[in-house]
Backbone bond lengths (Angstrom), bond angles and torsions (degrees), N, CA, C in turn:
res aa  C-N    CA-C-N  psi(-1)  N-CA   C-N-CA  omega(-1)  CA-C   N-CA-C  phi
1 M - - - 1.458 - - 1.581 105.65 -
2 D 1.303 116.14 140.76 1.395 123.73 174.96 1.552 111.71 -74.19
3 I 1.274 117.90 124.79 1.472 118.48 -178.38 1.505 114.95 -58.74
4 N 1.316 114.92 -27.47 1.421 117.37 -178.76 1.534 112.43 -70.37
5 N 1.350 117.60 -16.39 1.437 124.30 177.77 1.542 112.57 -92.73
6 M 1.302 120.57 -1.02 1.441 125.01 -171.45 1.487 111.09 -54.12
7 T 1.339 118.45 -54.88 1.484 122.26 -178.50 1.497 113.64 -55.32
8 S 1.304 118.94 -49.78 1.470 124.79 -178.17 1.524 109.35 -61.70
9 Y 1.382 118.34 -41.68 1.443 124.43 178.74 1.534 109.69 -61.63
10 L 1.324 117.26 -52.24 1.404 121.82 -178.35 1.569 111.61 -64.66
11 Q 1.328 116.49 -38.02 1.464 116.87 178.80 1.558 113.94 -67.86
12 A 1.334 113.02 -33.71 1.475 117.38 177.07 1.513 110.35 -68.16
13 R 1.394 118.20 -36.17 1.380 122.16 -178.89 1.537 117.32 -80.24
14 F 1.409 113.40 -35.25 1.452 115.49 -170.30 1.607 109.53 -122.13
15 G 1.246 120.67 -7.68 1.437 124.93 175.80 1.491 113.28 56.61
16 D 1.368 119.25 -128.11 1.479 122.68 -177.81 1.500 114.43 -67.32
17 Q 1.238 118.75 -11.04 1.479 119.04 179.44 1.489 113.33 -77.62
18 L 1.389 115.53 -8.63 1.455 119.50 179.33 1.533 113.39 -82.44
19 Q 1.338 116.90 131.60 1.445 120.80 174.59 1.619 105.84 -115.48
20 V 1.269 113.39 127.20 1.499 118.55 -176.63 1.497 107.92 -103.74
21 N 1.353 121.25 127.99 1.401 128.58 178.55 1.529 104.76 -117.57
22 P 1.292 120.79 82.31 1.457 124.04 -179.30 1.523 114.11 -53.65
23 P 1.273 120.42 145.85 1.455 126.19 -0.15 1.520 112.12 -100.89
24 D 1.420 118.71 1.90 1.433 115.19 -166.53 1.549 113.53 -136.15
25 A 1.316 116.36 23.61 1.481 117.02 -179.53 1.525 112.69 -149.48
26 W 1.315 114.69 143.84 1.503 124.43 176.50 1.480 107.20 -134.49
27 Q 1.335 115.06 147.30 1.478 122.07 173.93 1.486 108.23 -137.54
28 V 1.346 115.70 135.84 1.446 124.73 173.97 1.558 105.91 -113.60
29 E 1.286 117.17 126.75 1.441 121.42 178.11 1.470 114.19 -121.75
30 T 1.313 122.19 117.21 1.440 123.14 176.70 1.529 106.61 -125.41
31 D 1.319 114.99 -178.29 1.515 120.74 176.03 1.503 108.67 -71.68
32 E 1.323 118.93 -26.74 1.469 122.06 -172.89 1.544 112.86 -94.10
33 F 1.343 113.92 -28.61 1.471 113.75 -173.96 1.571 109.95 -163.55
34 R 1.338 115.52 166.74 1.498 122.67 176.32 1.578 102.98 -128.09
35 L 1.308 115.32 134.67 1.458 121.94 -179.18 1.556 105.27 -119.74
36 L 1.335 114.96 126.57 1.467 121.05 175.19 1.447 110.04 -113.66
37 V 1.403 118.57 127.73 1.476 124.74 176.63 1.485 107.82 -120.85
38 L 1.321 116.49 126.37 1.433 121.28 179.55 1.506 111.08 -132.71
39 L 1.305 116.57 141.06 1.433 122.01 176.25 1.432 112.84 -97.20
40 S 1.348 118.67 163.43 1.417 121.69 174.39 1.537 114.91 -65.88
41 A 1.300 121.07 166.17 1.415 122.45 -179.66 1.484 117.38 -54.35
42 D 1.360 116.48 -36.49 1.402 120.20 177.86 1.541 112.87 -93.01
43 Q 1.305 117.32 9.18 1.473 125.80 178.81 1.488 113.61 55.76
44 S 1.336 118.37 34.35 1.452 120.15 -179.29 1.524 114.70 -103.97
45 W 1.357 115.19 -12.88 1.415 118.85 178.76 1.553 111.56 -154.94
46 L 1.336 113.19 161.65 1.499 120.58 -177.15 1.516 107.65 -79.23
47 R 1.382 116.15 117.17 1.402 122.30 -178.87 1.553 112.90 -86.37
48 L 1.317 114.76 -38.40 1.502 114.17 -176.70 1.599 104.94 -152.29
49 L 1.284 113.10 138.27 1.483 126.12 172.53 1.530 104.33 -132.81
50 A 1.374 118.59 96.82 1.427 119.22 -172.03 1.597 108.95 -124.06
51 P 1.381 114.10 115.31 1.416 117.97 171.23 1.500 110.32 -87.34
52 L 1.310 113.53 134.91 1.453 122.07 -179.83 1.483 112.13 -122.14
53 V 1.381 116.95 122.39 1.429 119.61 -177.00 1.574 107.65 -122.53
54 P 1.319 115.45 151.75 1.460 119.53 179.83 1.557 111.51 -71.63
55 V 1.271 119.98 150.67 1.468 126.40 174.30 1.492 107.72 -72.87
56 Q 1.297 117.39 131.27 1.498 121.81 -177.15 1.500 110.30 -121.48
């Protein structure tokens, strides 16, 4: 995936649940999970894609 298309891809997949923290971070928050997406400092590669779920 092209990093330049990250926002549009996440918006298409998660809609209003997406929070964009320009220029290098995205967060998706739902009742079931939270997804954090972070780019490297130079924004050339994906540094972290971390799904977080509550303990049940």
